TIVEX-883928 format. One record per residue (C-alpha): y negated, x negated, z negated; residue in three letters; residue number from 1; chain. Coordinates in pm, whole numbers. Layout:
+--------+--------+--------+------+------+-------+
:     c2 :     c1 :     c3 : resn : resi : chain :
+--------+--------+--------+------+------+-------+
:      Y :      X :      Z :  ALA :  NUM :     A :
...
+--------+--------+--------+------+------+-------+
***
This chain:
+--------+--------+--------+------+------+-------+
:     c2 :     c1 :     c3 : resn : resi : chain :
+--------+--------+--------+------+------+-------+
:  13277 :   7842 : -12462 :  MET :    1 :     A :
:  13380 :   8204 : -12466 :  PHE :    2 :     A :
:  13268 :   8445 : -12734 :  LYS :    3 :     A :
:  13428 :   8782 : -12793 :  THR :    4 :     A :
:  13236 :   9051 : -12970 :  ARG :    5 :     A :
:  13438 :   9344 : -13093 :  LEU :    6 :     A :
:  13277 :   9681 : -13159 :  PRO :    7 :     A :
:  13203 :   9756 : -13523 :  LEU :    8 :     A :
:  13448 :  10049 : -13513 :  SER :    9 :     A :
:  13734 :   9808 : -13443 :  ALA :   10 :     A :
:  13656 :   9603 : -13754 :  LEU :   11 :     A :
:  13621 :   9911 : -13973 :  VAL :   12 :     A :
:  13956 :  10048 : -13853 :  THR :   13 :     A :
:  14133 :   9717 : -13920 :  SER :   14 :     A :
:  14006 :   9714 : -14276 :  ARG :   15 :     A :
:  14116 :  10073 : -14322 :  ARG :   16 :     A :
:  14473 :   9984 : -14216 :  ILE :   17 :     A :
:  14483 :   9683 : -14448 :  ALA :   18 :     A :
:  14364 :   9892 : -14742 :  ALA :   19 :     A :
:  14618 :  10162 : -14671 :  ALA :   20 :     A :
:  14907 :   9911 : -14654 :  ASN :   21 :     A :
:  14797 :   9745 : -14974 :  GLY :   22 :     A :
:  14775 :  10080 : -15152 :  GLY :   23 :     A :
:  15124 :  10171 : -15031 :  LEU :   24 :     A :
:  15270 :   9843 : -15162 :  PHE :   25 :     A :
:  15116 :   9889 : -15505 :  LYS :   26 :     A :
:  15233 :  10247 : -15526 :  LEU :   27 :     A :
:  15597 :  10164 : -15441 :  ILE :   28 :     A :
:  15602 :   9877 : -15690 :  SER :   29 :     A :
:  15470 :  10085 : -15977 :  SER :   30 :     A :
:  15710 :  10369 : -15895 :  MET :   31 :     A :
:  16010 :  10134 : -15904 :  SER :   32 :     A :
:  15915 :  10000 : -16247 :  GLU :   33 :     A :
:  15854 :  10342 : -16393 :  ALA :   34 :     A :
:  16148 :  10523 : -16237 :  SER :   35 :     A :
:  16376 :  10451 : -16534 :  GLN :   36 :     A :
:  16137 :  10586 : -16794 :  LYS :   37 :     A :
:  15947 :  10879 : -16635 :  GLN :   38 :     A :
:  16083 :  11234 : -16598 :  PRO :   39 :     A :
:  16204 :  11370 : -16264 :  ALA :   40 :     A :
:  15887 :  11581 : -16224 :  ALA :   41 :     A :
:  15669 :  11270 : -16236 :  ASN :   42 :     A :
:  15894 :  11096 : -15987 :  LEU :   43 :     A :
:  15860 :  11395 : -15753 :  LEU :   44 :     A :
:  15485 :  11374 : -15787 :  LYS :   45 :     A :
:  15499 :  11005 : -15706 :  ARG :   46 :     A :
:  15717 :  11079 : -15408 :  SER :   47 :     A :
:  15460 :  11323 : -15272 :  LYS :   48 :     A :
:  15183 :  11068 : -15321 :  GLU :   49 :     A :
:  15394 :  10810 : -15139 :  GLU :   50 :     A :
:  15442 :  11049 : -14847 :  THR :   51 :     A :
:  15068 :  11114 : -14827 :  GLU :   52 :     A :
:  14994 :  10742 : -14817 :  VAL :   53 :     A :
:  15253 :  10686 : -14544 :  ILE :   54 :     A :
:  15097 :  10965 : -14339 :  GLN :   55 :     A :
:  14753 :  10814 : -14393 :  THR :   56 :     A :
:  14884 :  10478 : -14275 :  THR :   57 :     A :
:  15033 :  10633 : -13961 :  LYS :   58 :     A :
:  14703 :  10803 : -13883 :  ARG :   59 :     A :
:  14520 :  10475 : -13935 :  ALA :   60 :     A :
:  14760 :  10294 : -13703 :  LYS :   61 :     A :
:  14720 :  10568 : -13444 :  SER :   62 :     A :
:  14343 :  10535 : -13466 :  GLU :   63 :     A :
:  14383 :  10160 : -13434 :  GLY :   64 :     A :
:  14575 :  10204 : -13107 :  ASP :   65 :     A :
:  14296 :  10420 : -12966 :  ASN :   66 :     A :
:  14041 :  10163 : -13072 :  THR :   67 :     A :
:  14234 :   9898 : -12881 :  GLU :   68 :     A :
:  14209 :  10115 : -12569 :  GLU :   69 :     A :
:  13840 :  10178 : -12627 :  GLU :   70 :     A :
:  13783 :   9804 : -12651 :  ARG :   71 :     A :
:  13885 :   9778 : -12288 :  ARG :   72 :     A :
:  13711 :  10091 : -12165 :  TYR :   73 :     A :
:  13411 :  10249 : -12341 :  PRO :   74 :     A :
:  13412 :  10625 : -12383 :  LYS :   75 :     A :
:  13108 :  10805 : -12239 :  LYS :   76 :     A :
:  12998 :  11158 : -12162 :  LYS :   77 :     A :
:  13005 :  11213 : -11786 :  VAL :   78 :     A :
:  12951 :  11487 : -11531 :  ILE :   79 :     A :
:  13212 :  11532 : -11258 :  LEU :   80 :     A :
:  13125 :  11705 : -10932 :  LEU :   81 :     A :
:  13439 :  11856 : -10785 :  MET :   82 :     A :
:  13549 :  12068 : -10490 :  ALA :   83 :     A :
:  13870 :  12265 : -10454 :  TYR :   84 :     A :
:  14050 :  12523 : -10244 :  CYS :   85 :     A :
:  14159 :  12800 : -10477 :  GLY :   86 :     A :
:  14460 :  12924 : -10282 :  LYS :   87 :     A :
:  14772 :  12921 : -10498 :  GLY :   88 :     A :
:  14578 :  12887 : -10824 :  TYR :   89 :     A :
:  14509 :  13148 : -11090 :  TYR :   90 :     A :
:  14145 :  13058 : -11125 :  GLY :   91 :     A :
:  13957 :  12764 : -11269 :  MET :   92 :     A :
:  13996 :  12801 : -11645 :  GLN :   93 :     A :
:  14302 :  12653 : -11810 :  ARG :   94 :     A :
:  14532 :  12837 : -12049 :  ASN :   95 :     A :
:  14676 :  12556 : -12258 :  ALA :   96 :     A :
:  15052 :  12587 : -12307 :  GLY :   97 :     A :
:  15092 :  12845 : -12029 :  ASN :   98 :     A :
:  15270 :  12687 : -11733 :  THR :   99 :     A :
:  15349 :  13012 : -11555 :  GLN :  100 :     A :
:  15001 :  13062 : -11411 :  PHE :  101 :     A :
:  14872 :  12731 : -11277 :  LYS :  102 :     A :
:  14496 :  12679 : -11273 :  THR :  103 :     A :
:  14260 :  12418 : -11130 :  ILE :  104 :     A :
:  14202 :  12271 : -11473 :  GLU :  105 :     A :
:  14577 :  12224 : -11525 :  ASP :  106 :     A :
:  14591 :  11979 : -11236 :  ASP :  107 :     A :
:  14258 :  11823 : -11335 :  LEU :  108 :     A :
:  14367 :  11750 : -11693 :  VAL :  109 :     A :
:  14699 :  11610 : -11571 :  THR :  110 :     A :
:  14513 :  11376 : -11334 :  ALA :  111 :     A :
:  14277 :  11265 : -11610 :  LEU :  112 :     A :
:  14572 :  11173 : -11831 :  ILE :  113 :     A :
:  14770 :  10995 : -11559 :  LYS :  114 :     A :
:  14466 :  10796 : -11446 :  SER :  115 :     A :
:  14401 :  10678 : -11802 :  GLY :  116 :     A :
:  14070 :  10857 : -11850 :  CYS :  117 :     A :
:  14175 :  11059 : -12156 :  ILE :  118 :     A :
:  14454 :  11018 : -12415 :  PRO :  119 :     A :
:  14765 :  11227 : -12355 :  GLU :  120 :     A :
:  14752 :  11377 : -12705 :  LYS :  121 :     A :
:  14422 :  11550 : -12620 :  HIS :  122 :     A :
:  14561 :  11714 : -12307 :  GLY :  123 :     A :
:  14613 :  12045 : -12488 :  ASP :  124 :     A :
:  14293 :  12014 : -12691 :  GLU :  125 :     A :
:  14021 :  11933 : -12440 :  MET :  126 :     A :
:  13757 :  12040 : -12691 :  LYS :  127 :     A :
:  13812 :  11702 : -12853 :  LYS :  128 :     A :
:  13690 :  11550 : -12526 :  MET :  129 :     A :
:  13382 :  11781 : -12531 :  SER :  130 :     A :
:  13508 :  11948 : -12213 :  PHE :  131 :     A :
:  13278 :  12209 : -12055 :  GLN :  132 :     A :
:  13272 :  12382 : -11717 :  ARG :  133 :     A :
:  12960 :  12518 : -11545 :  CYS :  134 :     A :
:  13139 :  12819 : -11396 :  ALA :  135 :     A :
:  13472 :  13001 : -11402 :  ARG :  136 :     A :
:  13623 :  13106 : -11070 :  THR :  137 :     A :
:  13886 :  13375 : -11033 :  ASP :  138 :     A :
:  14231 :  13368 : -10872 :  LYS :  139 :     A :
:  14223 :  13221 : -10521 :  GLY :  140 :     A :
:  13849 :  13149 : -10527 :  VAL :  141 :     A :
:  13737 :  12810 : -10388 :  SER :  142 :     A :
:  13443 :  12592 : -10488 :  ALA :  143 :     A :
:  13243 :  12331 : -10301 :  ALA :  144 :     A :
:  13025 :  12218 : -10590 :  GLY :  145 :     A :
:  13187 :  12293 : -10926 :  GLN :  146 :     A :
:  13063 :  12079 : -11216 :  VAL :  147 :     A :
:  13242 :  11988 : -11541 :  VAL :  148 :     A :
:  13137 :  11757 : -11823 :  SER :  149 :     A :
:  13349 :  11570 : -12076 :  LEU :  150 :     A :
:  13400 :  11236 : -12251 :  LYS :  151 :     A :
:  13609 :  10986 : -12056 :  LEU :  152 :     A :
:  13720 :  10629 : -12085 :  TRP :  153 :     A :
:  13515 :  10460 : -11815 :  MET :  154 :     A :
:  13796 :  10294 : -11621 :  ILE :  155 :     A :
:  13725 :  10095 : -11307 :  GLU :  156 :     A :
:  13699 :  10296 : -10983 :  ASN :  157 :     A :
:  13717 :  10610 : -11189 :  ILE :  158 :     A :
:  13666 :  10863 : -10907 :  VAL :  159 :     A :
:  13930 :  10702 : -10685 :  GLU :  160 :     A :
:  14180 :  10676 : -10974 :  LYS :  161 :     A :
:  14144 :  11044 : -11065 :  ILE :  162 :     A :
:  14178 :  11155 : -10702 :  ASN :  163 :     A :
:  14500 :  10954 : -10669 :  GLU :  164 :     A :
:  14664 :  11195 : -10913 :  HIS :  165 :     A :
:  14513 :  11515 : -10773 :  LEU :  166 :     A :
:  14657 :  11729 : -10493 :  PRO :  167 :     A :
:  14467 :  11711 : -10159 :  PRO :  168 :     A :
:  14305 :  12050 : -10216 :  GLN :  169 :     A :
:  14123 :  11926 : -10528 :  ILE :  170 :     A :
:  13875 :  11638 : -10504 :  ARG :  171 :     A :
:  13635 :  11468 : -10741 :  ILE :  172 :     A :
:  13326 :  11395 : -10531 :  LEU :  173 :     A :
:  13103 :  11213 : -10778 :  ASP :  174 :     A :
:  13068 :  11104 : -11136 :  SER :  175 :     A :
:  12742 :  11086 : -11323 :  ASN :  176 :     A :
:  12721 :  10912 : -11660 :  THR :  177 :     A :
:  12477 :  11030 : -11921 :  SER :  178 :     A :
:  12415 :  10667 : -12011 :  ASP :  179 :     A :
:  12066 :  10617 : -11868 :  THR :  180 :     A :
:  12101 :  10240 : -11893 :  ALA :  181 :     A :
:  12339 :  10261 : -11596 :  ALA :  182 :     A :
:  12055 :  10369 : -11369 :  PHE :  183 :     A :
:  11854 :  10061 : -11274 :  ARG :  184 :     A :
:  11672 :   9973 : -10952 :  LEU :  185 :     A :
:  11740 :   9618 : -10834 :  ASP :  186 :     A :
:  11489 :   9426 : -10614 :  PRO :  187 :     A :
:  11700 :   9456 : -10297 :  GLU :  188 :     A :
:  11726 :   9833 : -10333 :  THR :  189 :     A :
:  11354 :   9861 : -10404 :  LEU :  190 :     A :
:  11281 :   9671 : -10084 :  GLN :  191 :     A :
:  11501 :   9907 :  -9885 :  ARG :  192 :     A :
:  11336 :  10209 : -10050 :  VAL :  193 :     A :
:  10994 :  10092 :  -9933 :  ASN :  194 :     A :
:  11122 :  10030 :  -9581 :  LEU :  195 :     A :
:  11244 :  10390 :  -9570 :  LEU :  196 :     A :
:  10920 :  10524 :  -9715 :  PHE :  197 :     A :
:  10727 :  10329 :  -9450 :  ALA :  198 :     A :
:  10901 :  10535 :  -9180 :  ARG :  199 :     A :
:  10706 :  10839 :  -9297 :  TYR :  200 :     A :
:  10374 :  10678 :  -9203 :  LYS :  201 :     A :
:  10192 :  10833 :  -8912 :  GLY :  202 :     A :
:  10197 :  11186 :  -8774 :  THR :  203 :     A :
:  10530 :  11371 :  -8771 :  HIS :  204 :     A :
:  10666 :  11723 :  -8755 :  ASN :  205 :     A :
:  10755 :  11796 :  -9119 :  PHE :  206 :     A :
:  10888 :  12150 :  -9064 :  HIS :  207 :     A :
:  11217 :  12050 :  -9232 :  ASN :  208 :     A :
:  11030 :  11948 :  -9546 :  PHE :  209 :     A :
:  10904 :  12296 :  -9631 :  THR :  210 :     A :
:  11034 :  12650 :  -9611 :  SER :  211 :     A :
:  10714 :  12794 :  -9469 :  GLN :  212 :     A :
:  10686 :  12639 :  -9123 :  LYS :  213 :     A :
:  10872 :  12700 :  -8798 :  ALA :  214 :     A :
:  10968 :  12397 :  -8584 :  PRO :  215 :     A :
:  10703 :  12479 :  -8321 :  LYS :  216 :     A :
:  10426 :  12558 :  -8567 :  ASP :  217 :     A :
:  10142 :  12309 :  -8495 :  PRO :  218 :     A :
:  10046 :  12307 :  -8862 :  SER :  219 :     A :
:  10382 :  12147 :  -8949 :  ALA :  220 :     A :
:  10251 :  11819 :  -8809 :  ARG :  221 :     A :
:  10109 :  11614 :  -9093 :  ARG :  222 :     A :
:   9959 :  11267 :  -9113 :  TYR :  223 :     A :
:  10084 :  11024 :  -9379 :  ILE :  224 :     A :
:   9863 :  10722 :  -9445 :  MET :  225 :     A :
:  10070 :  10545 :  -9711 :  GLU :  226 :     A :
:  10391 :  10584 :  -9911 :  MET :  227 :     A :
:  10541 :  10319 : -10137 :  SER :  228 :     A :
:  10733 :  10267 : -10461 :  CYS :  229 :     A :
:  10605 :  10029 : -10727 :  GLY :  230 :     A :
:  10796 :   9799 : -10962 :  GLU :  231 :     A :
:  11020 :   9990 : -11207 :  PRO :  232 :     A :
:  10956 :   9986 : -11582 :  PHE :  233 :     A :
:  11152 :  10098 : -11890 :  ILE :  234 :     A :
:  11044 :  10368 : -12133 :  LEU :  235 :     A :
:  11280 :  10513 : -12397 :  SER :  236 :     A :
:  11577 :  10345 : -12223 :  ASN :  237 :     A :
:  11495 :  10533 : -11900 :  ASN :  238 :     A :
:  11373 :  10351 : -11593 :  GLU :  239 :     A :
:  11070 :  10492 : -11413 :  PHE :  240 :     A :
:  10882 :  10392 : -11100 :  ALA :  241 :     A :
:  10553 :  10513 : -10956 :  VAL :  242 :     A :
:  10572 :  10640 : -10596 :  ILE :  243 :     A :
:  10234 :  10667 : -10427 :  LYS :  244 :     A :
:  10186 :  10902 : -10134 :  VAL :  245 :     A :
:   9858 :  10934 :  -9950 :  ARG :  246 :     A :
:   9820 :  11180 :  -9667 :  GLY :  247 :     A :
:   9570 :  11399 :  -9490 :  GLN :  248 :     A :
:   9732 :  11712 :  -9637 :  SER :  249 :     A :
:  10067 :  11827 :  -9771 :  PHE :  250 :     A :
:  10278 :  12140 :  -9743 :  MET :  251 :     A :
:  10471 :  12308 : -10021 :  MET :  252 :     A :
:  10767 :  12091 : -10136 :  HIS :  253 :     A :
:  10692 :  11829 :  -9869 :  GLN :  254 :     A :
:  10660 :  11532 : -10103 :  ILE :  255 :     A :
:  10962 :  11632 : -10313 :  ARG :  256 :     A :
:  11175 :  11657 :  -9999 :  LYS :  257 :     A :
:  11043 :  11327 :  -9861 :  MET :  258 :     A :
:  11152 :  11156 : -10182 :  ILE :  259 :     A :
:  11479 :  11352 : -10199 :  GLY :  260 :     A :
:  11586 :  11249 :  -9849 :  LEU :  261 :     A :
:  11522 :  10880 :  -9915 :  VAL :  262 :     A :
:  11724 :  10896 : -10238 :  ILE :  263 :     A :
:  12011 :  11061 : -10046 :  ALA :  264 :     A :
:  12006 :  10771 :  -9799 :  VAL :  265 :     A :
:  11988 :  10507 : -10074 :  ILE :  266 :     A :
:  12278 :  10669 : -10263 :  LYS :  267 :     A :
:  12488 :  10665 :  -9945 :  GLY :  268 :     A :
:  12516 :  11039 :  -9887 :  TYR :  269 :     A :
:  12312 :  11030 :  -9565 :  ALA :  270 :     A :
:  12250 :  10778 :  -9290 :  GLU :  271 :     A :
:  11904 :  10646 :  -9208 :  GLU :  272 :     A :
:  11883 :  10831 :  -8877 :  ASN :  273 :     A :
:  11864 :  11160 :  -9069 :  VAL :  274 :     A :
:  11492 :  11087 :  -9121 :  ILE :  275 :     A :
:  11431 :  11072 :  -8746 :  ASP :  276 :     A :
:  11642 :  11385 :  -8690 :  ARG :  277 :     A :
:  11441 :  11572 :  -8951 :  SER :  278 :     A :
:  11133 :  11557 :  -8726 :  TRP :  279 :     A :
:  11313 :  11720 :  -8433 :  GLU :  280 :     A :
:  11344 :  12094 :  -8359 :  GLN :  281 :     A :
:  11680 :  12158 :  -8526 :  GLU :  282 :     A :
:  11686 :  12251 :  -8894 :  LYS :  283 :     A :
:  11820 :  11969 :  -9116 :  VAL :  284 :     A :
:  11947 :  12005 :  -9471 :  ASP :  285 :     A :
:  11684 :  11812 :  -9673 :  VAL :  286 :     A :
:  11733 :  11797 : -10053 :  PRO :  287 :     A :
:  11437 :  11868 : -10278 :  LYS :  288 :     A :
:  11389 :  11626 : -10567 :  ALA :  289 :     A :
:  11283 :  11764 : -10907 :  PRO :  290 :     A :
:  10916 :  11843 : -10952 :  GLY :  291 :     A :
:  10889 :  11671 : -11289 :  LEU :  292 :     A :
:  10674 :  11361 : -11247 :  GLY :  293 :     A :
:  10478 :  11487 : -10946 :  LEU :  294 :     A :
:  10109 :  11433 : -11021 :  VAL :  295 :     A :
:   9804 :  11500 : -10803 :  LEU :  296 :     A :
:   9623 :  11173 : -10854 :  GLU :  297 :     A :
:   9302 :  11248 : -10667 :  ARG :  298 :     A :
:   9151 :  11423 : -10367 :  VAL :  299 :     A :
:   8984 :  11195 : -10112 :  HIS :  300 :     A :
:   8669 :  11283 :  -9918 :  PHE :  301 :     A :
:   8647 :  10973 :  -9699 :  ASP :  302 :     A :
:   8537 :  11148 :  -9380 :  ARG :  303 :     A :
:   8282 :  11362 :  -9562 :  TYR :  304 :     A :
:   8135 :  11063 :  -9743 :  ASN :  305 :     A :
:   8118 :  10863 :  -9422 :  LYS :  306 :     A :
:   7939 :  11143 :  -9238 :  ARG :  307 :     A :
:   7707 :  11284 :  -9503 :  PHE :  308 :     A :
:   7708 :  11040 :  -9794 :  GLY :  309 :     A :
:   7429 :  10822 :  -9655 :  GLY :  310 :     A :
:   7199 :  11082 :  -9496 :  ASP :  311 :     A :
:   6968 :  11102 :  -9795 :  GLY :  312 :     A :
:   7038 :  11472 :  -9849 :  LEU :  313 :     A :
:   7396 :  11468 :  -9982 :  HIS :  314 :     A :
:   7574 :  11273 : -10249 :  GLU :  315 :     A :
:   7907 :  11102 : -10196 :  CYS :  316 :     A :
:   8199 :  11288 : -10349 :  LEU :  317 :     A :
:   8326 :  11002 : -10560 :  GLU :  318 :     A :
:   8415 :  10968 : -10928 :  TRP :  319 :     A :
:   8446 :  10594 : -10978 :  ASP :  320 :     A :
:   8257 :  10620 : -11305 :  GLY :  321 :     A :
:   8527 :  10846 : -11451 :  GLU :  322 :     A :
:   8819 :  10614 : -11384 :  GLU :  323 :     A :
:   8859 :  10515 : -11749 :  GLU :  324 :     A :
:   8848 :  10876 : -11869 :  ALA :  325 :     A :
:   9106 :  10978 : -11607 :  ILE :  326 :     A :
:   9334 :  10690 : -11703 :  LYS :  327 :     A :
:   9304 :  10770 : -12074 :  ALA :  328 :     A :
:   9394 :  11135 : -12013 :  PHE :  329 :     A :
:   9701 :  11045 : -11808 :  LYS :  330 :     A :
:   9827 :  10802 : -12071 :  GLU :  331 :     A :
:   9761 :  11044 : -12357 :  ALA :  332 :     A :
:   9894 :  11366 : -12208 :  HIS :  333 :     A :
:  10058 :  11351 : -11864 :  ILE :  334 :     A :
:  10282 :  11043 : -11878 :  TYR :  335 :     A :
:  10424 :  11104 : -12230 :  PRO :  336 :     A :
:  10515 :  11461 : -12133 :  THR :  337 :     A :
:  10695 :  11344 : -11820 :  ILE :  338 :     A :
:  10891 :  11076 : -12009 :  VAL :  339 :     A :
:  10982 :  11301 : -12301 :  GLU :  340 :     A :
:  11096 :  11588 : -12079 :  THR :  341 :     A :
:  11308 :  11365 : -11856 :  GLU :  342 :     A :
:  11473 :  11201 : -12158 :  CYS :  343 :     A :
:  11558 :  11541 : -12306 :  GLN :  344 :     A :
:  11659 :  11730 : -11992 :  GLU :  345 :     A :
:  11775 :  11459 : -11750 :  GLY :  346 :     A :
:  11656 :  11660 : -11450 :  SER :  347 :     A :
:  11680 :  11366 : -11209 :  MET :  348 :     A :
:  12036 :  11274 : -11309 :  ARG :  349 :     A :
:  12147 :  11636 : -11287 :  SER :  350 :     A :
:  11985 :  11673 : -10945 :  TRP :  351 :     A :
:  12153 :  11358 : -10810 :  MET :  352 :     A :
:  12491 :  11509 : -10898 :  ALA :  353 :     A :
:  12421 :  11785 : -10642 :  THR :  354 :     A :
:  12362 :  11550 : -10347 :  LEU :  355 :     A :
:  12725 :  11557 : -10222 :  PRO :  356 :     A :
:  12692 :  11933 : -10167 :  ILE :  357 :     A :
:  12439 :  11881 :  -9887 :  HIS :  358 :     A :
:  12550 :  11849 :  -9525 :  ASP :  359 :     A :
:  12335 :  11570 :  -9382 :  PHE :  360 :     A :
:  12526 :  11530 :  -9057 :  LYS :  361 :     A :
:  12518 :  11885 :  -8925 :  GLY :  362 :     A :
:  12230 :  12113 :  -8843 :  THR :  363 :     A :
:  12138 :  12410 :  -9060 :  ALA :  364 :     A :
:  12318 :  12642 :  -8817 :  THR :  365 :     A :
:  12640 :  12440 :  -8840 :  GLU :  366 :     A :
:  12611 :  12421 :  -9218 :  THR :  367 :     A :
:  12577 :  12798 :  -9244 :  GLN :  368 :     A :
:  12877 :  12848 :  -9016 :  ASN :  369 :     A :
:  13084 :  12612 :  -9235 :  ASN :  370 :     A :
:  12986 :  12806 :  -9546 :  LYS :  371 :     A :
:  13083 :  13136 :  -9383 :  GLU :  372 :     A :
:  13416 :  12989 :  -9270 :  GLN :  373 :     A :
:  13494 :  12867 :  -9622 :  LYS :  374 :     A :
:  13412 :  13211 :  -9759 :  GLN :  375 :     A :
:  13647 :  13374 :  -9507 :  GLU :  376 :     A :
:  13925 :  13133 :  -9606 :  GLU :  377 :     A :
:  13869 :  13216 :  -9972 :  ALA :  378 :     A :
:  13887 :  13591 :  -9894 :  ASP :  379 :     A :
:  14213 :  13543 :  -9702 :  ILE :  380 :     A :
:  14356 :  13343 :  -9991 :  ALA :  381 :     A :
:  14268 :  13623 : -10234 :  ASN :  382 :     A :
:  14441 :  13882 : -10013 :  ASP :  383 :     A :
:  14754 :  13671 :  -9970 :  SER :  384 :     A :
:  14791 :  13614 : -10342 :  ASP :  385 :     A :
+--------+--------+--------+------+------+-------+
***
């Protein structure tokens, strides 16, 4: 047995159309009966009322058509990460109705309409789609990581469909929905995450995981005893998971970069061998995950306690008796703040949208050369235009 559940908006719209048609029928009937008796001024008034009802009916039908489309594809607020070569364009920002000076947004809006992501009637009024851009670029200027946000119908293979209608010099690299329910960690992915985290165990050269150490600096070698991700759980419609890292010592940003690189691999932006390459001499582009959620759980004094804890002169540096107080403080102050802030700001989702910008295949030297080459091409394009 199949059951179909329509959204409430569809039912409300249908009733609105029925009411409008009924009202129109009654109005025409009463006008016909009274036309022989009432003055011309009253008939004109009736005629105006009839026109208003007809217009209301047309609007209702138009809204009904949109609802039919929305039944197939829900509309959601998304973030699009895009790259483009600015040569031949008069900047990023669109001037609606002006076809003389073509902009990046002109081609973007056209592609969104042709792919079925937005209705054609909103093409000249993108404010109705809550369209926003993070930056405006001038004539001939290129971008490798421009970000725009807007409401779209979530069609299947949305990135591929949009790119089909874009010229080669404009690409959508990623889409990120603000619907947090879309971000869920399945058991197979969790297993792979822990396999990747396990590769950090042992002593490695973590110079690529901080900005303060040179490749040959002996202090860049750090010992990781344990790293794992626990079972995910839901709070306020956001999924969280506890990642435990235990090591001898950590450098600035080391843990955030360790987590960031694994996420890049899981999301498919980098291959697994990037972890092994990160321990070699060459600089590797390692993304740094947001700091929200990073908590110093405790400091361990295992070696001290083993050496001096039983000599009769020193006490072991342990706080087992305070476990309940520590737990109560975390649950009352630390965890709620992390959850509330992430729900409001979405720092992790926003950060994940920047992953395509990173060059995980090349070294830092090659990445810098590529950036300089792109800048030179943009300068040449500006001069030629």
